[in-house]
N, C-alpha and C positions, 0 to 999 in steps of 0.2 A: 364440497368445493371450497378450496382454500382462496382467502381474500386477504388483502392488505389495504390500509387507507393510507393514501399519499397525497402529496401536492407536487407541483412542478418543482417547487423550491426544495422540498424534502428529498426528491431524488437527486437533484444537483448537489445538495449538501452531503451526499454519499460519494461523490466522485472526487478522486484524486486524478486530476487531468495530467496524463504522463507525457512528459517531454524528454525522454531518455534515450532514444534511438542514437547510436554512436555517429550516425552520418548527419544529423541535424545541424543545419548552419545557424548563425546568430539571427538571420532574417527569419528562419522557419521557427525558431524559439519564440522570437517577438510575436509571430502570428499566433502560436499556441498560448501565449500569455494573454493576448487579446481575447481568445476564445474562453480562456479561464474566467476572465473579467467579465465578459459578456453574459456568460451563462451563470456567474456567480456560484462557481462550484465550492467544494470544500477546500481544496488546495491545489496548487500547481506543483507537480512533482519534477524536479529539475536535478541537472548535474551541478556540482557545487560552484563552478565558475560562473554559472548564470544567475547566482543569487542577487548581485547587484541589479542586473537587468530586471529580474522579477520584482524587487523592491520598487524600482521606478514605475514598472508597468502596472502594478497592483496597488500603488499608494492610494489611500482613500477608500479602499474596499475591505471587506472582511475575508477575502480569499487568502488563505493561509500559504506560506511558503515552506515546501517540504523538499529537503535535499537528501540525495542518497550518499552513502559513504561505503567504502570497501566494495564498490559495486562494479560488476555483478557477481564477482566470484568469491569475495569475502576472504581472500588469502592475505591481505596485508597483515602485518603485525599488530598486536593489540595497541601499542604505543601509537603507531601510525593511524590506526582507526580512532583512537581517542583525540589525537591532534586534529584529524580531518573533521571530527564531529564538533570539537570546540570552536574550530575555525568557522564551520558552517553557521553555527548558532550565533557567533559573534557577528558574523557578516549579515545576519537577519533571517536565517531559517527558524520557523516555529516548530517544525518537525523534522526529525531525522529518521530515514529508514536506512538501517544497517543489515548487511548480509552476514550471517553466521559463518564460521570457518567450517565448511561442509565436511572437509577431510577429518577434522577432529571430532565431529559429530559421529560420522560413520565409523571412526575408530574407537569410539566410546570414551574419549578423554573428556568426561564430563566436567572435571575440575577446571580445565582450561576453558571450556565453553561457558560455564557459569562465571568464572573470573572475568572473561572478556566482556560478556553482556553486562555484567555488574559495572565494570570499569566505564563502559560507554554510556550506560544509563545514568550513573552517577554524575558523569561529565555533562551530559545533555540536560539533565533536570536542574543542575546547580548553576548553569551558565545563563546570563541574562541575554534575551534575544537582542542582537544589535549592540550589545554592550551597554545598553541603557537600563534604565529603571522602569520605564513605562510599559513595557510590553511583557514583562514576566520571563519565566523560563520555558525551555522548549520540551517536547516529549519525544519518546523513542518508540519506534516500530521495528520489531525484529523479523527479518525475512529469513524463513527456513529453507527455501528452495525444495518444496516437497517432491518434486520429480525425482530427485536423487535419494530420497529417503524412504524407510520402512515406517510402518505405523508406530512401532515402538519408539522410533527416533522422534517422531512428531509428538507424541504423548509426553516424552521426557523434556522435550524443548518447552512445551506448554507449561509443565509444571516448574521449570526453572524460571520462566518469564513471570508466571504467577507469584513465585516466592519472592522475586526481585521487584515486584510491582511495576513492570514494564506496562506501558500504555496500551500497546497494540502487539499482536502477533499476525504476521503477513504470510500468505502462502508461497509467493514466488517473486522472482524478479522480472519475469516475462522473457529472460534470455538463458534460462537453464535447460539448454538443449541436450537431449540424451541420444546417444547413438542407437539406433534401432538394428534389427536383424538384417534388414536390406541395405545397411551401410549409411542410410540417411539420418539426419538429426531432426528431432522434433520435441515438443513439450506438450504437456496436458495443462499445466498451470493450476488454476484453482478448480478443484473438483468437489462436487457435493460430499462424497465420502469423507474427503479430507476436511472440508469445512465443518462438517458435523462433528468430526473427531476433535478439532481444534476447540469448537464450542463447547464440547463436553468436557474436556480436560483442561480448560482455562478457567481461571477464577472469574467471579462476577464483574470484577472491575477491570478486566482485561478485554479489550475490543479486538474484533477480528477484521482483518483487511483481506480481500480477495484480489488477486492480480493474476492476469493471464487467462484468456479464454472467456471472459465475461463481456460479450460484445453487442448484445441486443437487449431492448427493453424487456422482453419477457425473461431473460436470463438475470438482469438487474433486479427485476421484481422478485424472483425466485430466490436469489441469494439475500435480499433484503429480508424476505419472509423467514429465511433461516436464521436471521440474527446478525448478519454481517453489517457492520457499521460504516466501512469504507470499500470502495472498488477502485483500484488502479485501472485507468481506462485511456485508450486512445479515440475511442468512438463516441466521445462526449456529445458532439453536435447530432449525430445520428440518433442516439438514445433519447435526447431530450426533445428533438424535433419529432420523433415518433410519438413520444408521450404527449406533446401538444396536439398532434393530429388525432390522437385517441380521445382528446377532450379533457385531459388532465390539465388543471390550471392551478391557481394559487388557492382555490377552495378545496378543502378536503374531500377526497373522492375515494370511495371503496371500489377497487378493481380486482379482477379475478387473477389469481396467480396460476400459471400453467405449470403443472408438475412435469418439467422436462425430462426426457429419457435419454437425450444425447445433445451434444453441442460440438462445434468444431474445436478440436484441441482438448476439450474437457470431458468429463464423465459425469452427467447429471441424472 
C-alpha cells in the first residue's frame, strides 16, 4: 500500500489556484483571489492585467502571484514574451508561467526553443518583483503543452530546462485542445506517464507542475506521491474541503494513496 504524510496546509501549498478562463470577469477574479487567500494556497495563477488586483487582494499573505505569458498558444515573438514577462514581474508577479513555441518544438528547431526559454528565464530571474528591493526576483515555469507532443519532445524540453536552470517544468495550459477523430476537441492534460517522464528527465533542482485533469483529492495525493510540487487547479475548494472531511488537519497525517487507473481527461 502506498502512503503519503500530509497536512491540510501542505496540500494547499501545492495548489496554484487557476483564474485563467477567458470569460472570467473582474468580479469573478476577485472571488477567486478571495478563495486563494482563504485557503492559503501556494499561488494565484492569473492573467497579466489582473496582477494589480491580486496584489491588493493578497497583501499581507504568503500566497504568491503567478502570471501567465504567451498564453495559451505560445506563438508571440520572443521579444514580446520577454517584454510581457518583464512587465509582469515589475507589476508584482513572483512567478511566470510561459508557453513554449509549440510549432518550433514540433519542427525540431531546438536552437530557437532554447534561446527563447533562456531569454525569458534570464529576464524573469534578474528582474525585481514589483520593481523593489524587498521581494527578490521571480521564477519561471515552462509550459510544454504535452497533448501536442511526443515523448521525445518532452524529454528534450526537460533537458533544455534543466541545462538552463529553470525552476519548474509544467505539463499543460489546460487549453491545449486537440481535434479528435470524431471532430470534437478535447485534452488529457497532466497524465501520469508524462509526469513520470518529466520527473525522470528533469534535473533534481527542477520542479514539476501538473496542470489539467487533476481535480479530486485522490488525484492530488497521487501526483504529490509521484513527486509533483505544484498543481494548477480550479477545484481548490472541493479538494481541500474533501481533505478536511477525511480528517486531514494541520497535524501530519499518513494517508493511503490510491493508485488510480483512470481519470476524466487524464490517463493515470
